N, C-alpha and C positions, 0 to 999 in steps of 0.2 A: 802416533802424533809426536812431533818434536817440541820440546820445551827449551827455550833459550832465554836466560835472564841474567843480568849482571846486577849485583848488589854491592854498594860501595860503603866505605867508612865504618866497618865493624870496629868496636873498641878493642884495642890490643891488650892482651894479658901483660901485666907489668913485668913479669919475669921472662916469659917466652916470646913476647911480641906477636903471638898468634891469636887469631880470633877464637871466640868461644860462643857457640850458639848452634842453632839447628834450622833446617829448612823443612817445612811441613807442606805436604801436598794433599789436596782433597778434591774429589770429583763428586758433584751433586747433580741430581736431575734439575735442570734449569727451572726456575720459578718455584722450587720447593726447597726444603731443608733435608730432603731424603738423600742421605749419604750413600754413594755407590761404592767408593773405595777411599782409603786414605793411608798414607805412610809418611815417614820422616827419615831424615838422615842428619848426622852431625856435620857441621861445617868443616871440621878437621878431616873428615873422610873425603871431601871434595878435592879433586886434583888441583894443584896450584892455588889453593885458597890462601889468601893473605888478609890482614886486617884492612888493607886499602881496597881490595876487590875480590869478590867471590863470583865466579862464572858458573852458572848452572846450565848443564847440557844434558838433557834426558830424552830418551825415547820411550814412550808409553804405548804398549800394544792395546788396541781398541777392539780386538776381535771378540772379546767376551761381552762387550756392551751391545744391548739391543739398539735398533734404530731410534733416534731421538735427539733432543738438544740437551746439552750438559753444561755445567759451569765448572771450570778448573780454578781452584784457589791455591796460590802459592804464598806461604807466609815465611818470612825470614825473621828469626828471633836472635837478637844480640844479647847474650847473657852478661857480658861485661858492662854494657851500657844500659841494660834493662829496657831495651827498645824493640819494637816490633813494626814491621811494614808488610803489607799484603797487596798482592796484585791478583786480579781475577779476570777471566775472559770466558765467553761462551763458545762452544763448538758443537758441530752437528755430526752425528754418525748416521750414514744412510745405507 
């Protein structure tokens, strides 16, 4: 499954002008809080990330998931501004 998301306006560090934060990913069974998997990455590790725009491009293999409906949650955390935004969407593995 491909994930593509753009996050704008991270607070820049006063000295480096770079963003500081993380992106957290979580997959749950839809309709429950049963977590299937989760992982995170620092914004600074994302290619071409800047305070004005962070573009997330991920490929998640789904071969280990049994058939069913799941919820993907992607949370962007801006440490410089102490702000969080989250997007979520359901998907089905058949």
